[in-house]
C-alpha positions, 0 to 999 in steps of 0.5 A, a space after each residue: 424012592 422019594 426024598 422027604 424033602 422033595 415032593 414027587 414030580 407029579 405033585 410039583 406039576 400040580 402045584 405049578 398048575 394051581 399057581 398058574 391058574 390062580 395068576 391067570 384068575 387074578 389077572 382076569 379079575 384085575 382086567 375086569 375091574 380095570 374095564 369096569 372102572 372106565 366109562 364109555 361116552 356116547 352121543 347121548 350127552 351131545 347137546 341138542 335143541 332145548 337143552 340148557 347147560 349151566 356152568 360156573 367159572 373160577 378165575 382164581 382157583 385155589 393153589 394145589 389143584 393138580 388136573 395134570 396127574 400122570 395118565 392112567 386110573 383110577 384117580 380122583 380130581 378134587 375141585 370141590 374148593 372152587 367158587 363161582 366168579 361168573 355163571 353162564 347158561 348155554 341155551 341151545 335153540 332151533 337155528 331158525 331163531 337166529 338171524 343168520 341161519 341162512 348162512 349156515 345151511 344144515 345147522 341143527 342148533 344155535 346158541 345166541 348171546 348179546 354178541 354172537 350167534 354160534 351155529 352147530 351141527 350134530 352127527 352120530 359121532 361128532 358135535 361140531 361148530 359150523 361157525 358164528 356171526 357177531 363180534 370179530 375174533 380179534 376184538 376190533 369192534 367189527 361184525 363178521 360172518 365166520 364159517 369154519 372150514 372145515 367144521 371145528 369138532 368139539 366133541 366125539 362119540 363114542 369116547 373111550 380111555 386111550 382115544 386120540 384124535 386130531 383136527 384142524 380148522 380155518 377161519 378167513 375174514 376180510 375186513 375193509 380198511 376204510 372203517 373204524 378202527 382200521 382206518 386209523 391203524 393203516 393210515 401211517 403206511 406209505 402204501 394204499 391198503 384196500 382191505 385186510 384179511 385175518 387168518 386163524 388156524 386152529 389145530 387140536 389134539 385130543 388125548 383121553 389119557 386117564 379115568 376116575 372120579 371128578 369132584 366139584 362143589 355139590 357132586 362127584 362123577 365118574 369121568 374120562 379125562 381128556 387133554 386138549 392141546 390147541 395151537 391157534 395161529 393168527 396171521 394178517 394179510 393186507 391188500 395193497 393197491 398197485 394201481 386202481 383195480 389191481 393189487 396183491 395180498 401181502 403178509 402184514 409182518 413183512 411190512 415191518 413197523 409203521 405204527 401197525 399196532 395189529 402186529 401184536 395179534 400175529 403169532 401162535 398161542 398154545 392153549 392146554 386144557 384138561 377136560 373131565 367128561 361124563 357119560 351122563 351129563 351134557 356139561 363137561 364136568 370141569 375144564 381146567 385151563 393151564 399155563 404154558 408150563 402146565 404147573 399152574 391152573 389158570 381158571 376152571 369152568 365147572 358144571 353148576 349143581 342144583 341150580 334153578 335159575 330165574 333167567 332164561 335168555 329167551 329171544 326178545 326177552 327184556 333181560 337180553 337187552 342188558 349189555 356192555 360194549 367196550 372200545 377201543 379194542 385194542 386200547 392203548 391209553 384208556 378203555 371205556 365200558 359202556 353199560 346199557 339197559 341194566 336193571 338196578 343193582 350193584 355190579 362188579 366189573 373185573 379185569 383178569 390178566 393172561 394167567 387168570 389173576 384179577 388185576 382190577 375191580 370196581 363196584 358200581 350202583 347202576 340203573 340203566 346206562 353207565 359209562 366207566 372209563 379205565 386209564 391204562 397207564 399201569 397195565 402191561 400190554 397183553 390180552 385181558 378178560 373183563 367180566 361184569 357181574 351183578 350182585 348175585 354173580 350173574 354175568 352180564 358180559 365176559 370177554 377179552 380185551 387187548 391192551 397195547 403200548 406205543 
């Protein structure tokens, strides 16, 4: 006899089985929804010859941006309030268009700017930087041929949620010390310096730790979020001649003071960025560069939407000859910006500090050539970003300037 308040044993078992099936089905649906909300990025979005990637940069992003949300999904990152301080076209060409293609055998593409030729290798699984030719990485005003060893990996495929990868690459560049500006830097030392070797090690860790939607001005895209932590260590060695034809490489730091201003460049920089990657667009949808505490966005590069540019920087095009050179770099008491071949327009020259804050700007009507000198008495030492744009916001040059103090 069954008690009326207690169902029979077979009924309890059936009821439990239904609950188990319901939980299992719910878990299956959740898993299905979880998987369907994610994307897989393939090599179809690797840049290739003939591609033009269009970017804008906001060097003063609005407060409250938070790309550094906890890992997981599905999330929304809203960058719709960004504005373009600078615009940039990245045009991928056949390596034969570069003057230094012979130094990068196997290159499949090159990007050519006023200051550099950067060569790329493209495989089924990686988009790699082979190296570059042009301005030196320390902004000393010297020209270099800089192959990475091994190649520096920029993108990988396939890329999925939870992927973790690490890479390491080196640059080793030797400069003679009898040419400006190095001839003035080492002349106070009690030893005979024959040459200088700049060693730069780049150590990257990429973690795809979140997914969702990234909203930028004019569009929204399903994305994977990749956190990139990069440690860039710079060391300088000098070749000390003991007697003619014989010497030793010596770490510059071991030589102490002696007026060696290059000591300010030695050390390790930590660069953290959150990169929002699409499965359909070749541009990175947004790249947010963070301060060291990861609580403030310094700058954001983002994909330009619905832009038809009237300027494609073709080789030999007159527009490419518009340029700006800066010297000295590093600078101590003043710096001069020398503009050349600029079409008649109103140009704005801006200077940003390491946190992305604009610390100086000047508007000038320029036609052809112009020299602009900036006194540095009120500036602190450090690395700055200078940016020259025309009245439409089109960049003529964007680069780093090192300011030293005696």
